[in-house]
C-alpha positions in Angstrom: 138.7 108.5 66.9 136.1 105.7 66.5 133.4 104.6 64.1 130.0 106.3 64.4 126.8 104.6 63.3 123.7 106.0 62.3 120.7 103.6 62.5 117.3 104.1 62.5 114.1 103.0 63.9 112.7 102.4 60.1 113.3 103.1 56.7 112.8 106.8 55.6 113.8 107.9 59.3 116.9 110.2 58.2 119.8 108.0 58.3 121.2 109.0 54.7 120.5 112.5 55.4 121.9 112.7 58.9 125.2 111.0 57.9 126.0 113.6 55.1 125.2 116.4 57.7 127.6 114.7 59.8 130.0 114.1 57.1 130.3 117.6 56.4 130.1 118.8 60.1 133.2 116.7 61.0 135.2 117.7 57.7 134.5 121.5 59.1 136.0 120.7 62.1 139.3 119.6 60.5 138.8 115.6 60.4 139.1 113.7 57.4 136.1 111.8 57.0 134.3 109.1 54.9 130.8 107.9 54.6 130.4 104.1 54.9 127.4 101.7 54.2 127.9 98.1 53.9 125.0 96.9 52.2 122.5 99.4 50.3 119.4 98.4 48.4 118.7 101.4 45.7 118.0 101.7 42.1 119.6 105.1 42.0 123.6 104.6 41.3 126.4 107.0 41.2 128.0 105.4 38.0 131.5 106.3 36.5 133.3 104.1 33.7 135.0 101.9 36.1 132.3 101.4 39.2 128.8 102.2 40.6 127.6 102.5 43.8 124.5 104.1 46.0 124.0 107.5 44.9 123.2 108.0 48.5 127.0 107.6 49.5 128.0 109.2 46.4 126.4 112.5 48.6 127.6 111.7 51.6 131.0 111.4 50.0 130.5 115.2 48.9 129.4 116.1 52.3 132.3 114.7 53.5 135.0 116.0 50.7 136.1 112.6 50.1 136.8 110.5 46.8 134.2 108.6 45.8 135.2 105.1 45.7 133.3 101.5 45.8 134.7 101.1 49.3 131.9 103.5 50.4 129.4 101.0 49.3 130.6 97.5 48.7 127.4 95.8 48.2 124.4 97.5 46.0 121.6 95.7 45.5 119.4 96.9 42.6 116.1 95.7 42.8 114.4 93.8 39.8 111.0 92.1 40.9 109.9 88.8 42.3 112.2 88.7 45.0 115.4 89.3 43.2 118.2 91.5 42.8 121.0 92.5 40.8 124.2 92.2 43.1 126.8 95.0 42.8 130.5 93.8 44.6 133.1 96.3 44.7 131.4 98.4 42.2 131.0 95.6 40.0 128.0 93.8 38.7 128.1 90.1 40.2 125.1 88.2 39.8 121.0 88.4 39.9 120.6 86.7 43.2 116.9 85.8 44.9 116.7 86.7 48.1 116.7 83.6 49.9 119.9 82.9 48.0 121.5 85.9 49.0 120.9 85.6 52.4 121.4 81.6 53.3 124.3 81.6 51.1 126.1 84.9 50.6 125.5 87.7 53.3 126.8 86.0 56.2 130.1 84.7 54.3 131.4 86.6 51.1 129.5 89.3 51.8 130.6 89.7 55.5 133.9 89.5 54.6 133.5 92.1 51.3 132.1 94.9 53.6 134.8 94.0 56.4 137.3 94.7 54.0 136.3 98.0 52.7 135.4 99.2 56.2 138.9 98.2 57.2 140.3 100.4 54.4 138.4 103.5 54.9 139.1 103.4 59.0 142.9 102.8 57.7 142.9 105.7 55.8 140.4 108.1 57.5 140.4 110.1 60.8 136.7 108.7 61.0 134.2 106.7 59.2 130.5 107.7 59.9 128.3 104.4 58.9 124.9 104.4 57.9 122.3 101.6 58.3 120.1 99.7 56.8 115.8 99.8 57.5 115.5 99.1 61.3 118.1 97.2 63.4 115.4 95.6 65.1 114.0 93.2 62.3 113.9 90.1 64.5 113.3 87.8 61.6 116.4 89.0 59.3 118.6 89.7 62.1 120.7 86.4 61.8 121.3 88.0 57.9 121.6 91.8 58.6 125.2 92.6 58.1 124.2 96.7 57.5 123.4 97.3 61.4 124.4 95.7 64.7 126.9 93.1 63.1 128.8 95.7 61.4 128.8 98.3 63.9 130.4 95.6 66.6 132.9 94.5 64.0 134.1 98.4 63.5 133.7 99.2 67.5 131.3 102.1 66.4 129.4 103.8 68.6 125.4 104.0 67.7 122.8 106.8 67.3 119.7 105.7 67.1 117.2 108.4 64.7 113.9 108.1 64.6 111.2 110.2 62.5 108.7 112.0 64.7 106.8 113.9 61.8 105.4 110.1 61.4 104.4 109.6 65.5 105.4 106.8 68.0 108.9 108.1 68.1 109.3 107.3 71.8 107.6 103.7 71.6 109.5 103.1 68.1 112.9 103.9 70.4 111.8 101.9 73.0 110.6 98.8 71.2 114.0 98.9 69.0 115.9 98.7 72.2 114.2 95.8 73.1 114.2 94.0 70.3 118.2 94.6 69.6 119.9 91.8 70.8 121.4 92.3 74.5 124.7 92.4 73.4 124.4 94.9 70.8 122.5 97.1 72.8 125.5 98.9 74.7 126.7 100.1 71.6 123.6 102.5 71.5 124.8 105.9 72.9 122.2 108.2 72.0 119.0 109.2 70.6 117.6 111.9 67.7 114.5 112.8 66.8 114.4 113.9 63.2 111.9 115.9 61.3 110.4 117.7 64.6 108.3 120.9 64.2 106.1 122.1 67.7 107.7 123.3 70.9 110.6 121.7 72.1 109.6 122.7 75.6 106.6 120.0 75.4 108.7 117.1 73.7 111.5 117.6 76.7 109.7 116.0 79.4 109.6 112.8 77.0 113.4 112.7 76.6 113.6 112.4 80.8 111.2 109.6 80.6 112.7 107.6 77.9 116.2 107.8 79.4 114.8 106.4 82.8 113.8 103.6 80.5 116.7 103.2 78.2 119.2 104.4 80.3 120.0 106.1 77.0 120.3 110.0 76.4 118.7 112.4 73.7 121.3 114.0 71.5 118.8 116.5 70.1 116.0 117.2 67.3 116.5 118.1 63.8 113.6 120.5 62.7 111.6 119.5 59.8 113.1 121.3 56.7 112.9 121.1 53.2 115.8 119.8 51.5 116.8 120.0 47.5 119.0 116.9 47.9 118.2 113.7 46.1 116.0 110.9 47.3 117.8 107.6 48.2 114.8 105.1 47.0 111.5 104.8 45.7 110.4 104.8 49.2 110.3 108.7 49.1 110.9 109.3 45.6 109.9 108.5 41.9 113.0 107.6 40.0 114.5 110.9 38.7 118.0 110.9 36.9 121.1 113.1 37.7 123.6 114.8 35.7 126.4 115.0 38.0 127.9 118.2 36.6 129.5 121.0 38.2 126.2 123.1 38.3 124.4 120.1 40.0 127.2 119.2 42.4 127.2 122.8 43.5 123.6 123.1 44.1 124.0 119.7 46.5 127.1 121.2 48.1 124.8 124.3 49.1 122.3 122.0 50.5 124.9 119.9 52.6 126.2 123.3 54.1 122.7 124.4 55.0 121.8 120.9 56.5 124.9 120.8 58.4 124.4 124.2 59.7 120.8 123.3 61.0 121.9 119.5 62.2 124.9 121.3 64.4 122.6 124.2 66.0 120.0 121.6 67.5 121.9 118.5 68.3 125.1 118.3 70.6 128.1 117.9 68.4 130.2 118.6 71.1 129.0 115.2 73.4 129.0 113.3 69.8 132.9 114.6 69.5 134.0 113.7 73.2 132.1 110.4 72.7 134.1 109.6 69.8 137.6 110.2 71.1 
């Protein structure tokens, strides 16, 4: 099977949550699954005595029922202000870097090498790698430095699903605009759209799916309803920093939430089409 990548029309669109759900769904189907995010910017980390990666990839690993390793998130950026971050490589602290230095001197050379090596390791050891993008692939001012979206999707030969947050409004425009701003060589990687955080009458929404397909030639795979979830947020965009004790009790709660999430997502998205697409 090929790799699958979830990208979004914006930060907070639901990429992290959808990857976690798909990891559990395909694990339940009998596949060995691993999540992957080449580069994550977050101050919320999963910390062990030997390494630390983003908390989001650790929770996705619980969904996938796989071991948590540095390969799941080979580059972690911890913002410290003044356009600088502490850079972690393969779970180890590397150094503090200004954004200009990171983008112009590191990301497309050593950064891509490190991300590619971890990706190859996961692809070798798992039936399916479900990748998560970062922010939006349509940030045209940063596309040449973006190793978290289309460049890494192309390297992985991954099919891409584009998710959008319809609760914020403007989802159809966001999807069309994103597709328009993605480099033409990458547009063919996008195989479907998903509308997240939907509430209302699906029949009212369906005519929009038809018009959207006429414009983009890309189908909509389904919607995910707006639901309360007791899963830790990935970054400060949606949450205040909150410490998590990785106890058996808390992990059990996360596992229960992942099971609930996977059932909801599977019942609202055409999972069979995604599976066929990957074969």
